[in-house]
C-alpha positions as CSV (number, residue, x, y, z in Angstrom):
1,M,-19.8,120.5,6.6
2,D,-18.2,119.1,9.7
3,I,-18.9,118.4,13.4
4,S,-18.6,122.1,14.3
5,T,-21.7,123.0,12.1
6,I,-24.1,120.8,14.1
7,T,-26.9,122.7,15.8
8,K,-29.0,121.6,18.7
9,G,-32.8,121.9,18.5
10,G,-34.9,123.5,15.8
11,T,-34.5,127.1,14.4
12,K,-37.6,129.2,15.0
13,Q,-38.8,130.6,11.7
14,P,-41.9,132.5,10.7
15,P,-44.8,130.1,9.9
16,R,-45.7,128.9,6.4
17,V,-49.4,128.5,6.4
18,L,-51.6,127.1,3.6
19,I,-55.3,127.7,4.3
20,Y,-58.1,126.5,2.1
21,G,-61.8,126.2,2.1
22,P,-65.0,127.2,0.3
23,A,-65.4,130.7,-1.1
24,G,-66.5,133.4,1.4
25,V,-65.6,131.5,4.6
26,G,-63.0,134.1,5.7
27,K,-59.6,132.9,4.4
28,T,-58.7,136.4,3.0
29,T,-59.7,138.0,6.3
30,F,-57.5,135.5,8.2
31,G,-54.5,136.6,6.0
32,A,-55.3,140.3,6.4
33,A,-55.0,140.0,10.2
34,A,-51.4,138.7,10.0
35,P,-48.6,141.2,11.0
36,K,-48.0,143.8,8.3
37,P,-49.4,141.8,5.4
38,I,-48.7,142.5,1.7
39,F,-51.1,140.7,-0.7
40,L,-50.3,139.2,-4.0
41,P,-53.9,139.1,-5.2
42,I,-53.9,136.6,-8.1
43,E,-57.7,136.9,-8.0
44,D,-59.6,140.0,-7.2
45,G,-60.7,138.8,-3.8
46,L,-59.7,141.6,-1.4
47,G,-63.0,143.4,-1.8
48,T,-63.5,145.9,1.0
49,I,-60.5,144.5,3.1
50,D,-58.1,147.3,3.8
51,A,-54.6,145.9,3.1
52,D,-51.6,146.7,1.0
53,A,-51.5,144.8,-2.3
54,F,-49.7,144.5,-5.6
55,P,-51.7,145.0,-8.7
56,T,-53.4,141.7,-9.9
57,P,-50.7,140.0,-12.1
58,K,-51.6,139.2,-15.7
59,N,-49.2,136.3,-16.0
60,Y,-46.6,134.2,-14.1
61,V,-43.7,136.6,-15.0
62,E,-45.5,139.4,-13.1
63,V,-46.0,137.1,-10.1
64,R,-42.3,136.4,-10.1
65,A,-41.5,140.1,-10.4
66,A,-43.6,140.9,-7.4
67,L,-41.8,138.3,-5.3
68,D,-38.4,139.5,-6.6
69,S,-39.2,143.1,-5.5
70,L,-39.9,141.9,-2.0
71,I,-36.6,140.0,-2.0
72,S,-34.5,142.8,-3.4
73,E,-36.0,146.0,-1.9
74,D,-36.2,147.3,1.6
75,H,-39.6,147.2,3.2
76,E,-41.4,146.7,6.5
77,Y,-43.9,143.9,5.4
78,R,-43.8,140.9,7.7
79,T,-46.3,138.6,6.0
80,L,-46.8,137.6,2.4
81,V,-50.4,136.6,1.5
82,V,-50.9,134.9,-1.9
83,D,-54.6,134.8,-2.8
84,S,-55.2,132.3,-4.3
85,L,-53.2,129.3,-5.4
86,D,-55.8,127.9,-7.7
87,W,-55.8,131.2,-9.7
88,L,-52.0,131.0,-9.8
89,E,-52.1,127.6,-11.3
90,P,-53.4,128.5,-14.8
91,L,-50.8,131.3,-14.9
92,I,-48.1,128.7,-14.3
93,W,-49.7,126.4,-16.9
94,A,-49.7,129.2,-19.5
95,H,-46.1,130.0,-18.8
96,T,-45.2,126.3,-19.0
97,C,-46.9,126.0,-22.4
98,E,-45.3,129.2,-23.7
99,A,-41.8,127.9,-22.6
100,N,-42.4,124.6,-24.4
101,K,-44.4,125.9,-27.3
102,W,-47.4,123.7,-26.4
103,Q,-51.0,124.6,-27.2
104,S,-52.2,123.2,-23.9
105,I,-50.8,121.8,-20.7
106,E,-52.1,118.3,-21.7
107,Q,-50.6,118.4,-25.2
108,P,-47.5,116.4,-24.4
109,G,-49.6,113.6,-22.9
110,Y,-49.1,111.1,-20.0
111,G,-49.1,114.0,-17.4
112,R,-45.8,115.4,-18.7
113,G,-47.2,118.9,-18.9
114,Y,-48.1,118.9,-15.2
115,V,-44.7,117.5,-14.3
116,E,-43.0,120.3,-16.3
117,A,-45.2,122.9,-14.5
118,L,-43.7,121.8,-11.2
119,K,-40.5,123.5,-12.3
120,Y,-42.3,126.9,-11.9
121,W,-44.1,125.9,-8.8
122,R,-40.7,125.1,-7.2
123,E,-39.4,128.5,-8.5
124,F,-42.4,130.2,-6.8
125,L,-41.9,128.3,-3.6
126,D,-38.1,129.0,-3.6
127,R,-38.8,132.7,-3.6
128,V,-41.4,132.3,-0.8
129,N,-38.9,130.4,1.3
130,Y,-36.3,133.0,0.7
131,L,-38.6,135.7,2.0
132,R,-39.1,133.5,5.1
133,S,-35.5,132.7,5.8
134,E,-33.8,136.0,4.7
135,K,-36.6,138.6,5.2
136,R,-38.2,136.9,8.2
137,M,-41.7,137.0,6.6
138,A,-44.5,134.7,7.4
139,T,-46.4,133.3,4.4
140,V,-50.1,132.7,4.0
141,L,-51.0,130.8,0.9
142,I,-54.8,130.8,0.2
143,G,-56.6,128.2,-1.8
144,H,-60.2,127.0,-2.5
145,S,-61.5,123.6,-1.6
146,A,-62.8,120.8,-3.9
147,V,-64.4,117.5,-3.0
148,K,-62.7,114.5,-4.5
149,R,-63.0,110.8,-4.2
150,F,-60.3,109.3,-2.1
151,E,-59.3,105.7,-2.9
152,A,-57.9,104.3,0.3
153,P,-55.9,101.1,0.0
154,D,-57.2,99.7,3.2
155,A,-60.8,100.9,3.3
156,E,-63.7,101.7,1.0
157,A,-63.4,104.9,-1.1
158,F,-64.9,108.1,0.4
159,D,-65.2,111.8,-0.5
160,R,-63.0,114.4,1.2
161,Y,-62.2,118.1,1.0
162,V,-58.9,118.7,-0.7
163,I,-56.9,121.7,-2.0
164,K,-58.2,122.7,-5.4
165,L,-55.0,122.1,-7.4
166,Q,-53.7,119.5,-9.7
167,N,-52.6,116.5,-7.6
168,K,-48.8,116.9,-8.2
169,A,-48.9,120.6,-7.5
170,A,-51.1,120.1,-4.4
171,D,-48.6,117.6,-3.0
172,L,-45.6,119.9,-3.6
173,V,-47.3,122.9,-1.9
174,S,-48.4,120.8,0.9
175,E,-44.9,119.4,1.6
176,H,-43.6,123.0,1.6
177,S,-46.2,124.2,4.3
178,D,-45.7,124.0,8.0
179,A,-49.4,124.0,8.5
180,I,-52.4,123.2,6.3
181,F,-55.7,124.6,7.7
182,F,-59.1,123.5,6.4
183,A,-61.5,126.5,7.0
184,N,-65.2,125.9,7.0
185,Q,-68.4,127.0,8.6
186,V,-69.8,124.7,11.3
187,Y,-72.8,122.8,10.1
188,Q,-75.5,120.9,12.0
189,T,-78.2,118.6,10.6
190,I,-81.9,118.9,11.3
191,K,-84.3,116.0,10.8
192,T,-87.9,116.6,10.1
193,E,-90.7,114.2,9.4
194,D,-93.3,114.8,6.7
195,R,-96.0,112.2,6.1
196,G,-93.9,109.4,7.4
197,R,-90.8,110.4,5.5
198,V,-87.8,111.6,7.4
199,R,-85.8,114.4,5.8
200,T,-82.4,115.6,6.8
201,R,-81.1,119.1,5.9
202,G,-78.0,120.9,6.9
203,T,-77.8,124.4,8.3
204,G,-74.9,126.7,9.1
205,T,-74.4,127.9,12.7
206,G,-72.5,131.0,11.6
207,E,-69.4,129.8,13.5
208,R,-66.3,129.6,11.3
209,V,-63.4,127.4,12.3
210,M,-60.2,125.9,10.9
211,Y,-59.2,122.3,11.3
212,T,-55.5,121.7,11.8
213,E,-55.3,117.9,11.8
214,E,-56.2,115.5,9.0
215,R,-59.5,113.6,9.1
216,P,-61.2,111.3,6.6
217,A,-63.3,114.3,5.5
218,W,-60.4,116.8,4.9
219,V,-56.7,117.3,4.4
220,A,-54.9,119.2,7.1
221,K,-51.7,119.1,9.1
222,N,-49.6,121.2,11.5
223,R,-46.0,120.9,12.9
224,F,-46.8,123.0,16.0
225,G,-49.0,120.7,18.1
226,L,-52.0,122.9,17.7
227,P,-55.5,122.1,18.8
228,A,-57.4,120.0,16.2
229,E,-60.0,122.7,15.8
230,M,-59.7,126.5,16.3
231,P,-61.7,129.7,15.6
232,L,-60.9,131.0,12.1
233,E,-58.8,133.9,13.4
234,W,-55.1,134.8,13.1
235,S,-55.0,135.9,16.7
236,E,-56.2,132.4,17.9
237,F,-53.4,130.8,15.8
238,M,-50.8,133.1,17.4
239,K,-52.2,132.4,20.9
240,A,-52.0,128.7,20.3
241,L,-48.4,129.0,18.9
242,R,-47.3,131.0,22.0
243,A,-48.8,128.4,24.3
244,K,-46.6,125.8,22.6
245,A,-43.4,127.9,22.8
């Protein structure tokens, strides 16, 4: 490490995307539209989508083996799609318990089990990052959403959409990602009056979007200067990336 090793500007790498949202919104379809995808389907969520996929792994060791095969073998895949992270989490917990001879992830108490599980989350992410840097593969990590109470230090508490993972794991995966997209259907409210009582109900418009910047209602981010809201389509993501190049 000396002055000759200094580089100017950033190095362009394939994107690492984490996309989360409610079931059925189109997250898997988004990943399937990426260039030459290979799915690691932790849950059986491909349905009728036509895409290459590993068999559904029964445990974390099989997850690791699938990633190792992409690392060590020649192939033409350009995108790894992991579907989904919240189904991967119990496999990691089970592996952590087996390694430590625990009956459950909470047995050691004081959150120690979740901290120990981060070792295997990092192991998983190290392999994903290797595929990105050495195999030039983009990565799409899919997750479901949950609504949690957010205790802001400078405002009243409020509910927000978050990634459906244990907090420490969610923080680690979020730090690893270049972009976190919250995918959802666009809703509108309709007010009706019945016998003097005003009722408000929500209805979906059918439009599906992804939000790329954090708001009080959801977690999101991107390092690419993307529009705050975009159609839920891989092609729109690529178009926006090229516009910023």
